[in-house]
C-alpha positions as CSV (number, residue, x, y, z in Angstrom):
1,M,100.3,117.3,131.2
2,K,98.3,118.8,128.3
3,L,99.4,117.8,124.8
4,N,99.7,120.7,122.3
5,L,98.7,119.3,118.9
6,F,100.2,122.2,117.1
7,S,103.7,122.0,118.5
8,S,106.3,120.4,116.3
9,V,108.3,117.4,117.4
10,H,110.9,118.1,114.7
11,P,114.3,119.0,116.2
12,E,114.3,122.3,114.4
13,H,110.8,123.4,114.9
14,S,111.5,127.0,113.8
15,K,112.2,125.8,110.2
16,P,109.8,124.0,107.9
17,R,109.8,120.3,108.3
18,Q,111.9,118.5,105.7
19,S,110.4,115.6,103.7
20,P,111.5,112.1,104.5
21,I,111.4,111.4,100.7
22,P,114.7,111.9,98.8
23,D,114.5,114.5,96.0
24,P,117.2,114.1,93.3
25,L,116.9,117.8,92.4
26,L,117.9,119.0,95.9
27,P,121.5,119.0,97.2
28,P,122.2,116.6,100.1
29,Q,122.4,119.3,102.7
30,H,118.8,120.2,102.1
31,H,117.5,116.7,102.8
32,S,116.3,115.4,106.1
33,I,118.2,112.6,107.9
34,E,115.3,110.3,107.0
35,A,115.6,111.2,103.3
36,V,119.3,110.6,103.3
37,C,118.8,107.1,104.9
38,H,116.1,106.3,102.4
39,A,118.3,107.3,99.5
40,S,121.2,105.3,100.8
41,A,118.9,102.2,101.1
42,I,117.6,102.7,97.6
43,L,121.1,103.0,96.1
44,R,122.4,100.0,98.1
45,R,119.5,97.8,97.0
46,V,120.0,98.7,93.4
47,K,123.7,97.8,93.6
48,L,122.8,94.6,95.4
49,L,120.3,93.7,92.7
50,K,122.9,94.3,90.0
51,A,125.4,92.1,91.9
52,C,122.8,89.3,92.2
53,Q,122.3,89.6,88.4
54,Y,126.0,89.5,87.8
55,I,126.4,86.4,89.8
56,S,123.4,84.7,88.2
57,R,124.6,85.4,84.7
58,G,127.9,83.6,85.4
59,D,130.0,86.4,84.0
60,G,133.5,85.8,85.1
61,I,132.6,83.2,87.7
62,S,131.5,79.6,87.4
63,P,128.8,77.9,89.6
64,N,131.6,75.7,91.1
65,Q,133.5,78.9,92.2
66,V,130.3,80.3,93.7
67,E,129.7,77.1,95.6
68,A,133.3,77.1,96.8
69,I,133.0,80.7,98.1
70,A,129.7,79.8,99.8
71,R,131.5,77.1,101.7
72,T,134.2,79.6,103.1
73,K,134.3,80.6,106.7
74,E,133.4,84.3,106.0
75,V,130.1,83.2,104.3
76,C,129.3,80.4,106.7
77,D,128.5,82.7,109.6
78,L,124.9,81.7,110.2
79,K,124.1,84.1,113.1
80,G,120.4,84.9,113.1
81,L,119.4,82.3,110.5
82,P,117.3,79.2,111.0
83,V,119.1,75.9,111.8
84,W,118.3,74.6,108.3
85,W,120.1,77.3,106.4
86,C,122.9,75.9,104.2
87,P,124.9,78.7,102.5
88,W,125.9,76.8,99.4
89,L,122.3,75.8,98.8
90,H,120.1,78.6,100.2
91,D,122.3,81.6,99.6
92,T,122.7,80.6,95.9
93,A,118.9,80.0,95.6
94,L,118.3,83.4,97.2
95,V,120.7,85.2,94.8
96,V,119.0,83.5,91.8
97,E,115.5,84.4,93.1
98,A,116.6,88.0,93.7
99,A,118.2,88.3,90.3
100,T,115.2,87.0,88.4
101,K,112.2,88.3,90.4
102,G,113.5,91.0,92.7
103,L,115.4,91.4,95.9
104,F,112.6,90.4,98.3
105,S,110.4,88.4,96.0
106,V,111.1,85.2,98.0
107,F,108.7,86.5,100.7
108,G,105.8,86.5,98.1
109,V,106.5,83.0,96.8
110,R,107.9,81.2,99.7
111,D,105.1,78.6,100.1
112,E,105.5,77.5,96.4
113,H,109.3,78.0,96.1
114,A,111.3,74.8,95.2
115,T,113.9,75.6,97.9
116,F,112.3,77.7,100.6
117,A,108.9,76.1,101.0
118,P,108.4,74.2,104.3
119,A,108.1,70.8,102.5
120,P,111.6,70.9,100.9
121,I,113.1,72.2,104.1
122,E,111.5,69.4,106.1
123,A,112.9,66.9,103.6
124,F,116.4,68.6,103.9
125,L,116.2,68.4,107.7
126,R,115.2,64.7,107.6
127,Q,118.0,63.9,105.1
128,S,120.5,65.7,107.2
129,F,119.6,63.8,110.4
130,A,119.1,60.4,108.7
131,T,122.5,60.4,106.9
132,G,124.5,61.7,109.8
133,R,125.9,64.6,107.9
134,S,127.3,67.5,109.9
135,A,124.9,70.1,108.4
136,L,122.9,70.1,111.6
137,P,123.8,69.5,115.3
138,S,123.3,65.8,116.2
139,S,120.6,64.9,118.6
140,N,120.6,62.2,121.2
141,D,116.8,62.3,121.4
142,T,115.7,60.3,118.4
143,Q,112.0,59.7,119.4
144,A,110.0,60.0,116.2
145,N,107.3,62.3,117.5
146,R,109.6,64.8,119.1
147,M,111.8,64.8,116.0
148,D,108.8,65.3,113.7
149,M,107.6,68.2,115.9
150,W,111.0,69.8,115.9
151,I,111.4,69.4,112.1
152,K,107.9,70.9,111.5
153,K,108.6,73.8,113.8
154,E,112.1,74.5,112.3
155,S,110.8,74.2,108.7
156,E,108.3,77.0,109.3
157,K,111.0,79.5,110.4
158,F,112.2,82.0,107.8
159,P,114.6,84.9,108.2
160,E,113.2,88.5,108.4
161,L,113.5,90.9,105.6
162,Q,116.5,92.7,107.1
163,E,118.3,89.4,107.7
164,I,117.7,88.4,104.0
165,E,119.2,91.7,102.9
166,R,122.2,91.3,105.1
167,R,122.7,87.7,103.9
168,L,122.5,88.7,100.2
169,S,124.9,91.6,100.9
170,L,127.4,89.3,102.7
171,F,127.2,86.7,99.9
172,C,127.4,89.1,97.0
173,D,130.4,90.9,98.6
174,A,132.3,87.6,99.0
175,V,131.5,86.4,95.5
176,T,132.1,89.7,93.6
177,A,135.4,90.3,95.6
178,K,136.8,87.2,93.9
179,A,135.4,87.8,90.4
180,A,134.3,91.3,89.7
181,N,136.0,94.6,89.1
182,G,134.6,98.1,88.6
183,P,130.8,98.5,88.6
184,D,130.0,94.8,89.1
185,R,131.9,94.8,92.5
186,Y,129.6,94.9,95.5
187,I,130.9,96.1,98.8
188,N,129.1,95.1,102.0
189,L,128.8,98.3,104.1
190,P,127.0,98.7,107.4
191,M,123.3,99.1,107.0
192,F,122.5,102.0,109.3
193,D,118.9,102.0,108.4
194,H,118.6,98.5,109.9
195,G,119.4,99.8,113.4
196,S,122.1,98.2,115.6
197,I,123.2,94.7,114.6
């Protein structure tokens, strides 16, 4: 089969190809599907950043209330997260990091971050196993070498960008549902640009 380099793969090849970049001067019906998805993601992320800033400022909600919400069942769903993820510690640190430096800034500073660097995570895993707390599943195999290897391997894991965004969205929705009204309220909607979940 010979490939024709001049044929369009656009669904409507008789019309000029639409740009995947949103243009605020065009009405929505003149945008491509990609442009609508990009615009939706931009707007969602701006609202998410504002929600992170609202929570970090402490307007209408105290740190104790934020921690109590982080311990609720709806926020404690840890599907897709590393075993060391502790919602009242890591979600809160993620919100503060996003509010002060940007939504995904944690990826740029992870190795030096006080909470997300591998060294503090290793210490957290060791403390969780040594004290017998229920933060992690208990292990019958307590051989030091195997435990050290497992802790090292787990501390290197970190959620992907889409998982971080979903986590921030879930957390901000739960916190602002209890404390915010109007423009400060963040609503967690499906993220169609992430694909199937």
